[in-house]
C-alpha positions in Angstrom: 3.8 37.6 45.6 4.7 36.1 48.6 6.9 36.6 50.9 8.6 35.1 54.2 8.3 35.4 58.0 9.0 38.5 59.2 10.8 38.6 62.7 9.8 41.8 64.1 12.7 44.4 64.3 13.5 46.7 67.0 15.5 50.0 66.1 19.2 48.8 65.8 21.6 50.3 68.1 24.7 53.2 66.3 27.9 51.2 66.6 31.0 52.1 65.0 33.0 49.6 63.4 35.1 49.0 65.7 32.7 48.2 69.0 30.7 45.9 66.0 34.0 43.4 66.5 34.6 44.3 69.8 37.9 45.7 69.1 39.8 48.1 69.8 41.0 50.4 67.7 45.0 50.5 67.5 45.3 54.3 66.3 43.6 57.4 67.2 42.9 58.2 63.7 39.8 55.8 63.5 38.7 57.4 66.7 39.2 60.8 64.9 37.5 59.1 61.8 34.3 58.3 63.8 34.6 62.2 65.3 34.3 63.2 61.7 31.9 61.3 60.1 29.0 64.7 60.7 31.5 67.3 59.4 32.8 69.2 56.3 32.4 66.5 53.3 34.8 68.4 51.4 38.0 68.8 53.5 41.3 68.1 52.1 42.7 64.8 52.7 46.5 65.4 54.4 48.7 62.8 55.2 47.1 59.2 54.6 48.6 55.8 55.2 47.1 52.5 54.8 47.9 49.4 57.0 46.4 45.7 57.3 45.8 45.2 60.5 46.9 41.8 62.3 44.8 39.5 63.6 45.2 37.1 66.8 43.9 35.4 70.2 44.8 39.2 71.8 41.6 40.6 69.4 39.5 37.4 70.6 40.3 38.2 74.5 38.7 42.2 73.8 35.7 40.4 72.5 35.6 38.5 75.2 35.9 41.5 77.1 34.1 43.3 76.0 30.8 41.3 75.1 31.1 37.9 76.5 31.9 34.5 75.7 29.4 34.7 72.8 30.7 37.3 70.7 34.5 35.6 70.0 32.1 32.6 69.4 30.2 33.8 66.8 32.5 36.1 65.7 35.3 33.0 64.6 31.8 31.1 63.0 30.9 34.4 61.2 34.0 36.3 59.8 37.1 34.5 60.5 36.2 30.6 59.6 35.1 31.9 55.9 38.5 32.9 55.6 40.4 29.8 57.6 38.4 27.4 55.0 39.0 29.4 51.5 42.6 30.7 52.3 41.1 34.6 52.1 41.9 37.4 54.5 38.8 39.2 54.2 37.4 39.2 58.0 40.6 41.8 59.4 40.5 45.5 59.9 42.6 47.7 57.4 43.5 50.9 59.2 43.9 54.2 57.9 46.7 55.9 60.1 48.4 59.4 60.1 45.0 61.6 59.2 42.0 62.4 60.4 40.3 61.9 57.2 39.7 59.2 54.1 41.2 59.0 51.0 40.2 60.9 48.2 38.2 63.4 50.7 35.2 61.4 51.5 36.9 61.4 55.4 32.2 61.1 56.4 32.7 58.5 53.7 32.5 55.1 55.5 32.8 53.7 59.2 36.2 51.9 59.6 36.0 48.1 57.2 34.4 45.1 58.6 32.8 42.1 57.2 29.2 41.0 57.4 28.7 37.9 59.0 28.3 34.6 56.9 25.2 34.0 58.1 23.1 37.1 57.5 24.5 36.9 53.6 23.1 33.2 53.6 19.7 34.4 55.0 19.1 37.3 52.4 20.5 35.2 49.9 17.5 32.2 50.6 15.3 35.4 51.3 15.7 37.1 47.9 15.4 33.6 45.9 11.9 33.1 47.8 10.9 37.2 46.9 12.1 37.2 43.9 11.6 33.9 42.6 12.0 33.0 38.6 13.3 37.1 38.2 16.2 36.4 40.7 18.7 35.6 38.0 17.9 38.6 35.8 19.2 41.0 38.8 22.9 42.4 39.3 23.9 41.6 42.8 26.2 45.2 44.0 27.9 45.3 46.9 28.1 48.6 47.7 31.5 49.2 50.5 32.3 45.6 49.6 35.8 46.2 51.6 37.7 42.7 50.5 35.0 40.9 48.9 33.5 38.8 51.5 29.8 39.3 50.6 30.3 39.1 46.7 32.6 35.9 47.5 30.1 34.4 49.9 27.0 35.0 47.5 29.2 33.2 44.7 29.0 29.7 46.4 25.7 30.3 47.2 24.9 30.9 43.6 27.3 27.7 43.0 25.9 25.6 45.5 22.6 26.6 44.0 23.1 25.8 40.2 22.2 30.0 39.0 24.7 32.3 37.8 24.4 36.4 38.5 26.0 39.6 37.8 27.7 40.2 40.9 29.9 43.9 41.5 31.5 45.1 44.3 32.3 48.7 45.3 34.6 50.6 47.4 36.1 54.1 47.9 39.5 52.6 49.6 41.8 51.4 47.2 43.8 49.4 49.1 40.2 47.2 50.1 39.5 46.9 46.4 43.2 45.6 46.0 42.2 42.4 48.2 39.5 41.6 47.0 40.5 41.3 43.8 43.3 38.9 45.0 40.7 36.9 47.5 38.5 36.7 44.4 41.9 34.8 43.0 42.5 32.8 45.4 38.7 31.8 45.9 38.5 31.0 41.8 36.1 33.6 40.6 36.0 36.0 38.8 36.3 37.3 34.5 39.6 36.4 35.1 39.0 32.6 36.1 37.2 30.2 32.6 34.0 29.1 33.7 33.6 31.3 36.4 30.7 33.8 37.4 31.0 37.5 36.3 32.9 39.4 38.9 33.7 43.1 39.3 35.7 44.6 41.9 35.6 48.4 41.0 37.5 51.6 42.9 34.7 54.3 42.9 32.7 56.4 44.8 29.3 55.4 45.7 28.1 58.8 45.2 28.4 59.3 41.6 28.6 55.2 40.1 26.7 54.9 37.2 24.4 52.0 38.4 22.3 52.3 35.3 25.1 50.7 32.9 24.2 47.7 34.5 20.5 47.6 34.0 17.2 48.5 35.9 17.0 45.0 38.1 19.7 45.5 40.4 20.3 43.9 44.5 21.8 46.6 46.2 23.8 45.2 49.5 24.6 47.5 51.9 27.0 46.6 55.4 26.2 50.1 57.3 29.0 51.1 55.0 28.7 55.2 55.7 26.7 58.0 57.2 23.4 58.8 56.7 24.7 62.0 55.1 26.6 60.0 52.1 23.4 57.3 52.3 21.2 60.1 51.3 23.2 60.8 48.6 23.8 57.2 47.4 20.6 56.4 47.7 19.4 59.9 45.3 22.1 58.1 43.0 20.2 54.8 43.1 16.8 56.5 42.9 16.0 56.2 39.2 16.5 52.8 39.5 14.8 51.4 42.2 16.6 48.2 43.6 16.0 45.7 46.0 18.2 46.4 49.2 19.7 43.9 51.4 20.7 46.2 54.9 22.7 44.3 56.8 22.8 46.7 60.9 20.0 48.9 59.4 21.5 51.8 61.4 20.1 54.8 58.8 16.8 53.1 57.9 14.8 56.3 57.5 16.9 57.3 55.1 15.6 54.6 53.2 11.7 54.8 54.0 12.0 58.7 53.1 12.9 57.5 49.5 9.8 55.3 50.0 11.1 52.0 50.8 9.7 49.5 52.9 10.9 46.0 54.6 9.9 43.0 53.1 11.4 40.9 55.1 13.8 41.2 58.7 15.1 39.4 61.3 16.6 40.5 64.2 19.5 39.5 66.5 21.6 39.6 69.5 24.4 41.6 68.0 24.1 44.9 65.3 25.9 42.6 62.9 23.3 39.8 63.2 20.3 42.4 62.0 19.1 42.2 58.2 16.3 43.9 56.4 15.2 43.7 52.8 13.5 46.3 51.4 11.9 47.1 48.4 9.6 50.3 47.0 6.0 50.7 47.4 3.8 48.5 50.2 5.4 47.0 53.1 4.9 43.3 54.3 2.2 44.2 56.4 0.3 45.6 53.6 0.8 43.3 51.1 -0.6 40.9 53.6 -3.5 43.1 54.3 
């Protein structure tokens, strides 16, 4: 099997979802959610109010002040532009107010929602076509922690451009995000409710208990650092019987992957955590294959 060249990776930085986009959370609950990430998974949810966070010039100004001119430029090109071109809303934040915990009692489940950068999806798609070869279309694509569907919809556009087809699933524990993903899917003209469109499903589900096996034994799993190491450990245990190919954007908890026998077969470094992506498979690493 021939693998693409792998750019050397450095240890990724651990940054919360707000820092990743250079934005400040506008409610204290976001900070409380991050502080509780290592807390008890069985805490009960109290009052929870979900709202969509607006986005404007002030957000770009805060990015500039936090990281300099490069961040607002890259954010526009890699996140905001996708929505402007397609008429969707995938990049704006979803804010949880009025509680220090997440819905469904999963306060440790996910970081504040942000979308992957378009360039990372494009590069992972190209790398996987080379890695998997003719088997690529035999795989089902699963975005865990899909948010408002950005990665699945961007993957759909890449498939169309390449004349390929692949079943796709996005799952998220946050119901309003799934509602937004379904709305975006209709705008972009994709999904089972659109004649002739690829098979796309967005499912409100817990990634730890989702039945991955019913979608076959060939899965490509996409992760944009969606939750803590504790939850990732449980998700990987659920995925372990299938041994999927994993695309990991902003790979903070790489040690969890390696503990399950996964090795990097492709990777790219970037100036920002959002610009770091690796592909992992069970078995030998790229370096071992080359020997």
